[in-house]
LOVEXFI-332861 format. One line per 2 residues: number of its first residue (from 1); for each residue x, y, z of C-alpha. Coordinates in Angstrom, 1 decimal. Example, Ala and Ser with C-alpha at 12.3 -4.5 7.8 and 13.67 -1.06 7.14 Angstrom:
1) 12.3:-4.5:7.8 ~ 13.7:-1.1:7.1
//
This chain:
1) 111.4:2.9:7.0 ~ 109.1:6.0:7.5
3) 105.7:5.4:9.1 ~ 102.7:7.0:7.5
5) 100.9:9.6:9.5 ~ 97.8:9.0:11.5
7) 95.6:11.2:9.4 ~ 96.6:9.4:6.2
9) 95.6:6.1:7.7 ~ 92.2:7.5:8.7
11) 91.5:8.9:5.2 ~ 92.3:5.5:3.6
13) 90.0:3.8:6.0 ~ 87.1:6.1:5.2
15) 87.6:5.6:1.5 ~ 87.3:1.9:1.9
17) 83.7:0.3:1.7 ~ 83.3:-1.7:4.9
19) 81.1:-4.2:3.0 ~ 83.6:-4.8:0.2
21) 84.6:-8.0:1.8 ~ 80.9:-9.1:2.3
23) 79.5:-8.8:-1.2 ~ 77.3:-11.8:-2.0
25) 78.1:-14.0:-4.9 ~ 75.8:-14.8:-7.8
27) 74.6:-18.0:-6.1 ~ 73.3:-16.1:-3.1
29) 71.3:-13.7:-5.4 ~ 69.9:-16.6:-7.3
31) 68.8:-18.3:-4.0 ~ 67.0:-15.1:-2.9
33) 65.1:-14.8:-6.2 ~ 64.0:-18.4:-6.0
35) 62.7:-18.0:-2.5 ~ 60.9:-14.8:-3.5
37) 59.3:-16.6:-6.4 ~ 58.2:-19.5:-4.2
39) 56.6:-17.1:-1.7 ~ 54.6:-15.2:-4.3
41) 53.5:-18.4:-5.9 ~ 52.4:-19.8:-2.6
43) 50.4:-16.6:-1.8 ~ 48.7:-16.7:-5.2
45) 47.9:-20.4:-4.9 ~ 46.4:-19.9:-1.5
47) 44.3:-17.0:-2.8 ~ 43.1:-19.0:-5.7
49) 42.2:-21.9:-3.4 ~ 40.3:-19.6:-1.0
51) 38.6:-17.9:-3.9 ~ 37.5:-21.2:-5.5
53) 36.3:-22.6:-2.1 ~ 34.4:-19.4:-1.5
55) 32.6:-19.6:-4.8 ~ 31.7:-23.2:-4.1
57) 30.4:-22.4:-0.7 ~ 28.5:-19.4:-2.0
59) 26.7:-21.6:-4.5 ~ 25.7:-24.0:-1.7
61) 25.1:-21.8:1.3 ~ 24.2:-18.4:-0.3
63) 21.5:-18.6:-3.0 ~ 21.8:-14.8:-3.4
65) 25.5:-15.1:-4.7 ~ 26.0:-14.4:-8.4
67) 28.9:-13.6:-10.6 ~ 28.5:-10.0:-9.7
69) 27.9:-6.8:-11.8 ~ 29.0:-6.9:-15.4
71) 30.9:-3.6:-15.1 ~ 33.3:-4.8:-12.4
73) 37.0:-5.1:-13.5 ~ 38.8:-8.3:-12.5
75) 40.7:-6.8:-9.6 ~ 37.6:-5.2:-8.1
77) 35.5:-8.4:-8.6 ~ 38.1:-10.5:-6.7
79) 38.4:-7.9:-3.9 ~ 34.6:-7.5:-3.4
81) 34.0:-11.3:-3.5 ~ 36.8:-11.9:-1.0
83) 35.4:-9.1:1.3 ~ 31.9:-10.6:1.1
85) 33.1:-14.1:1.6 ~ 34.9:-13.1:4.8
87) 31.7:-11.7:6.1 ~ 29.2:-14.2:4.7
89) 27.9:-14.9:8.1 ~ 27.1:-11.2:8.7
91) 25.1:-11.1:5.5 ~ 22.5:-13.5:6.9
93) 22.2:-11.6:10.2 ~ 19.6:-8.9:11.0
95) 20.4:-5.5:9.8 ~ 19.6:-3.9:13.1
97) 18.3:-4.5:16.6 ~ 14.5:-4.5:17.1
99) 11.5:-6.3:15.6 ~ 9.2:-3.4:14.7
101) 9.2:-2.3:11.0 ~ 9.7:1.4:10.5
103) 8.9:3.8:7.6 ~ 11.9:4.9:5.6
105) 11.8:7.4:2.8 ~ 14.3:7.4:-0.1
107) 14.3:10.8:-1.8 ~ 14.8:11.2:-5.5
109) 18.5:11.7:-6.4 ~ 19.9:10.2:-3.2
111) 23.1:8.1:-3.7 ~ 23.6:4.7:-2.1
113) 26.0:6.3:0.4 ~ 23.3:8.8:1.4
115) 20.8:6.1:1.8 ~ 23.1:3.9:3.9
117) 24.0:6.9:6.1 ~ 20.3:7.7:6.7
119) 19.5:4.1:7.4 ~ 22.2:4.0:10.0
121) 21.1:7.2:11.6 ~ 17.5:5.9:11.8
123) 18.8:2.8:13.6 ~ 17.9:0.5:10.7
125) 21.4:-0.5:9.5 ~ 24.4:-1.5:11.6
127) 27.1:-2.1:9.0 ~ 27.0:0.5:6.2
129) 30.3:-0.7:4.6 ~ 29.1:-4.3:4.2
131) 25.7:-3.0:2.8 ~ 27.5:-0.7:0.3
133) 29.9:-3.5:-0.7 ~ 27.0:-5.9:-1.3
135) 25.2:-3.3:-3.4 ~ 28.4:-2.5:-5.5
137) 29.2:-6.2:-6.1 ~ 25.7:-6.9:-7.3
139) 25.3:-3.7:-9.3 ~ 22.4:-2.5:-7.1
141) 24.0:0.7:-6.0 ~ 22.6:2.6:-9.0
143) 19.2:0.8:-8.8 ~ 17.9:2.0:-5.5
145) 14.4:3.6:-6.1 ~ 12.9:6.6:-4.5
147) 9.8:5.8:-2.4 ~ 8.4:5.1:1.0
149) 9.3:1.7:2.5 ~ 8.5:-0.3:5.5
151) 12.0:-1.5:6.6 ~ 12.0:-4.5:9.0
153) 15.1:-4.5:11.2 ~ 14.9:-8.3:11.1
155) 15.8:-8.3:7.4 ~ 19.2:-9.3:6.2
157) 21.4:-7.1:4.0 ~ 20.3:-9.0:0.9
159) 16.7:-8.5:1.9 ~ 17.2:-4.8:2.4
161) 19.0:-4.3:-0.9 ~ 16.3:-6.1:-2.8
163) 13.5:-4.2:-1.0 ~ 15.0:-0.8:-1.8
165) 15.2:-1.7:-5.5 ~ 11.5:-2.7:-5.7
167) 9.3:0.3:-4.8 ~ 6.4:-1.4:-6.6
169) 6.5:-4.0:-3.9 ~ 5.7:-1.4:-1.2
171) 2.0:-0.8:-0.5 ~ -0.3:1.7:1.1
173) -3.6:0.9:2.7 ~ -6.7:2.9:1.7
175) -9.8:2.6:3.8 ~ -13.1:3.6:2.2
177) -16.0:3.8:4.7 ~ -19.4:2.2:4.1
179) -22.0:4.8:3.0 ~ -19.6:7.3:1.5
181) -20.6:8.9:-1.7 ~ -18.0:9.2:-4.4
183) -17.2:12.8:-3.5 ~ -16.2:11.8:0.0
185) -14.0:9.1:-1.4 ~ -12.3:11.7:-3.6
187) -11.9:14.0:-0.7 ~ -10.2:11.2:1.2
189) -7.9:10.5:-1.7 ~ -7.0:14.2:-1.9
191) -6.0:14.1:1.8 ~ -3.9:11.0:1.8
193) -2.5:11.5:-1.8 ~ -1.6:7.9:-2.2
195) 0.7:6.6:-4.9 ~ -0.1:8.1:-8.3
197) -3.9:8.2:-7.6 ~ -5.4:11.6:-8.2
199) -8.7:12.6:-6.6 ~ -10.0:14.6:-9.6
201) -9.1:11.8:-12.0 ~ -11.0:9.4:-9.7
203) -14.1:11.5:-9.8 ~ -13.9:11.9:-13.5
205) -13.8:8.2:-14.1 ~ -16.5:7.3:-11.6
207) -18.8:10.1:-12.8 ~ -18.1:9.0:-16.4
209) -16.5:12.2:-17.5 ~ -13.3:10.3:-18.5
211) -13.1:7.2:-20.6 ~ -12.9:3.9:-18.7
213) -13.7:0.5:-20.3 ~ -16.4:-1.3:-18.3
215) -16.6:-4.3:-20.6 ~ -14.4:-6.5:-18.3
217) -17.0:-6.2:-15.5 ~ -20.0:-8.5:-16.2
219) -22.0:-7.1:-13.3 ~ -22.1:-3.7:-15.0
221) -23.3:-5.0:-18.4 ~ -26.7:-3.5:-17.9
223) -25.5:-0.2:-16.6 ~ -26.9:2.6:-18.8
225) -24.5:4.4:-21.0 ~ -22.8:7.3:-19.2
227) -24.3:6.2:-15.8 ~ -22.2:7.0:-12.7
229) -20.4:4.3:-10.9 ~ -21.8:5.6:-7.6
231) -22.8:2.6:-5.6 ~ -20.4:0.2:-7.3
233) -17.2:1.5:-5.7 ~ -17.2:-1.2:-3.0
235) -16.2:0.2:0.4 ~ -13.3:-1.8:1.9
237) -9.7:-1.6:2.8 ~ -7.5:-1.7:-0.3
239) -3.7:-2.3:-0.4 ~ -2.3:-0.7:-3.5
241) 1.4:-0.5:-4.7 ~ 3.1:2.9:-4.5
243) 3.1:3.1:-8.3 ~ -0.6:2.5:-8.7
245) -2.6:5.0:-10.7 ~ -6.2:6.0:-10.6
247) -7.4:3.5:-13.1 ~ -5.7:0.7:-11.1
249) -7.8:1.7:-8.0 ~ -11.1:1.9:-9.8
251) -10.4:-1.5:-11.4 ~ -9.6:-2.9:-8.0
253) -12.8:-1.6:-6.4 ~ -15.1:-2.8:-9.3
255) -13.5:-6.2:-9.2 ~ -14.1:-6.3:-5.5
257) -17.7:-5.5:-6.0 ~ -18.1:-8.3:-8.5
259) -16.4:-10.8:-6.1 ~ -18.3:-9.8:-2.9
261) -21.7:-9.2:-4.4 ~ -22.1:-12.8:-5.5
263) -24.3:-14.1:-8.3 ~ -26.6:-15.5:-5.6
265) -27.1:-12.0:-4.1 ~ -27.8:-10.6:-7.6
267) -30.3:-13.4:-8.4 ~ -32.1:-12.7:-5.1
269) -32.5:-9.1:-6.0 ~ -33.9:-10.1:-9.3
271) -36.4:-12.4:-7.6 ~ -37.5:-9.3:-5.6
273) -38.2:-7.5:-8.9 ~ -35.1:-5.3:-8.9
275) -32.3:-5.0:-11.4 ~ -28.8:-4.9:-10.0
277) -28.6:-1.1:-10.3 ~ -32.0:-0.8:-8.6
279) -30.9:-3.2:-5.8 ~ -27.7:-1.2:-5.3
281) -29.8:2.0:-5.2 ~ -32.1:0.7:-2.5
283) -29.1:-0.7:-0.6 ~ -27.5:2.7:-0.6
285) -30.6:4.2:1.0 ~ -30.7:1.4:3.6
287) -27.1:2.0:4.4 ~ -27.6:5.7:5.2
289) -30.9:5.0:7.1 ~ -29.8:2.1:9.3
291) -26.6:2.4:11.3 ~ -27.3:-1.0:12.9
293) -26.6:-3.9:10.5 ~ -29.1:-6.0:12.5
295) -31.9:-3.7:11.5 ~ -31.1:-3.4:7.8
297) -33.3:-6.4:6.6 ~ -36.2:-4.8:8.4
299) -35.6:-1.3:7.0 ~ -35.3:-2.9:3.5
301) -38.7:-4.6:4.1 ~ -40.3:-1.2:4.9
303) -39.1:0.3:1.6 ~ -40.2:-2.8:-0.3
305) -43.7:-2.5:1.2 ~ -43.9:1.2:0.3
307) -42.8:0.5:-3.2 ~ -45.5:-2.2:-3.5
309) -48.1:0.4:-2.4 ~ -46.7:3.2:-4.6
311) -46.0:5.2:-1.5 ~ -43.1:7.7:-1.6
313) -40.1:6.3:0.3 ~ -39.7:9.5:2.2
315) -36.0:8.7:3.0 ~ -34.1:11.7:4.4
317) -30.7:10.5:2.9 ~ -32.1:10.9:-0.7
319) -32.9:14.6:0.1 ~ -29.5:15.0:1.7
321) -28.0:13.6:-1.5 ~ -30.0:16.1:-3.6
323) -29.0:19.0:-1.4 ~ -25.3:18.2:-1.8
325) -22.5:19.7:0.2 ~ -23.5:21.8:3.2
327) -21.1:24.7:3.6 ~ -22.2:25.4:7.2
329) -21.3:22.0:8.5 ~ -18.7:21.0:5.9
331) -20.4:17.7:5.1 ~ -22.2:16.1:2.2
333) -25.0:14.9:4.5 ~ -26.8:17.9:5.9
335) -28.5:17.2:9.3 ~ -31.7:19.0:10.4
337) -33.4:19.1:7.0 ~ -35.8:22.0:6.6
339) -39.2:22.0:4.9 ~ -37.6:23.8:2.0
341) -35.1:21.0:1.7 ~ -37.9:18.4:1.7
343) -39.5:20.2:-1.2 ~ -36.3:20.5:-3.3
345) -36.8:19.8:-7.0 ~ -34.7:16.8:-7.7
347) -35.3:13.3:-9.1 ~ -33.5:12.1:-6.0
349) -36.0:13.6:-3.6 ~ -38.2:10.7:-2.5
351) -40.5:13.0:-0.6 ~ -41.9:14.4:-3.8
353) -41.3:11.5:-6.1 ~ -42.5:7.9:-5.8
355) -40.4:4.9:-6.6 ~ -36.6:4.6:-6.4
357) -34.3:7.6:-7.2 ~ -32.4:7.4:-10.6
359) -29.4:5.8:-9.1 ~ -27.5:5.0:-5.9
361) -26.9:7.8:-3.4 ~ -23.8:6.2:-1.7
363) -21.7:3.1:-1.8 ~ -23.3:0.5:0.4
365) -21.8:-2.2:2.5 ~ -22.2:-5.9:1.8
367) -24.6:-6.0:4.8 ~ -27.0:-3.5:3.2
369) -26.8:-5.2:-0.2 ~ -27.6:-8.5:1.4
371) -30.5:-6.9:3.3 ~ -32.0:-5.8:0.0
373) -31.5:-9.3:-1.4 ~ -32.9:-11.0:1.7
375) -35.3:-8.5:3.4 ~ -37.3:-9.3:6.5
377) -40.8:-10.6:6.2 ~ -43.1:-7.9:7.6
379) -46.0:-5.6:6.9 ~ -44.3:-2.5:8.4
381) -44.5:0.8:6.5 ~ -42.9:3.2:9.0
383) -39.9:3.7:11.3 ~ -38.6:6.4:13.5
385) -35.4:6.8:15.4 ~ -35.6:5.3:18.9
387) -34.9:8.1:21.3 ~ -34.3:5.7:24.2
389) -31.8:3.6:22.3 ~ -28.8:2.8:24.6
391) -25.7:0.7:24.3 ~ -25.8:-1.6:21.3
393) -29.3:-0.2:20.4 ~ -28.0:3.4:19.8
395) -29.0:4.3:16.3 ~ -31.9:1.9:16.3
397) -35.5:2.5:15.2 ~ -39.1:1.9:16.3
399) -41.2:0.2:13.5 ~ -44.9:0.3:12.9
401) -47.5:-0.9:10.4 ~ -49.9:1.9:10.5
403) -49.6:5.7:10.3 ~ -51.4:6.1:13.6
405) -48.9:4.0:15.3 ~ -46.1:5.9:13.6
407) -47.5:9.3:14.8 ~ -47.7:7.9:18.3
409) -44.1:6.8:18.2 ~ -43.0:10.2:16.9
411) -44.9:12.0:19.6 ~ -43.6:9.8:22.3
413) -40.1:10.5:21.1 ~ -40.6:14.3:21.1
415) -41.9:14.2:24.7 ~ -38.9:12.3:25.8
//
């Protein structure tokens, strides 16, 4: 019998599938499918259990947790919830190191990603991914508002997210000094440009060139039609939201006047023979004349005594008010009044007119208003600046009852 050649044996071996003898039967395939089904079922069951437990924990331990944004598809919702659940502890931690709040500006048109990146760059956010995930899940990524914020590094991510969607909750402090006239208040507003408050609009309302309803303010019931609100814009520090407008600020200042100038103070002014507007007018003069609050009741008494004797008040601040803005010094209160200034034709010039000027010349402090309500008991008619005043007495005055005494005090001051 002839043996086949070596090459023929090799060819037949190559044509033969080495796994032909190892093909699994149908039972093995069925077993594999069953095992795969069980594995997938177990994974899904575990995921559902974890998901349900997370929701339950979220409702108990995380009051900020909600069902999420309405526009999330089911897969995205489950993914975001799972991601947040796994990092729930981090959500309650501080967003950054440090304890000092810092100013942060969100510009119009910035995306959530832009804002997160700038927060991180400013050292105010450690985990931008977690922050953006939280925003997306709660639908806040499109609600971040432009504005200036005070971001506290001790905030949590939910605190930060809420804060950046509520620009109205952010405030700016405005400080109006005692004795400013309304033009100075407007100049200050034009410098700080706060919120939506406009300096020109402020002046138009206060000087009654723009409509503003005064009926809510009982203290202003007797104010003549069209009379300026000078004197009633109570000097104080005001905190206003970033979306406040001019009318909001005026309302805030008038309400503050009504609250601080109590009915008792107003009644005391009336007992002294003054209407509220007259009392505010006299207080505005006292404010500008007496830097020391301790002297204001005494200065007020001098003016009351002069009014009782029909003597002109001869108060330099009333002339300064009449002169107006001094270009040479860049101030509304010209120093070094000349004889020509003292003769200026104006109803506010108390050197040439007796009695009170037509209205307030500035916005007085509560101290000056109370000095007019409760003046000192004295017969003094004159005062002059104390040239020797030192320390706490700087800005003080020397008082006298007679003109001769007054001239002597003036001469002594000139010699010194």
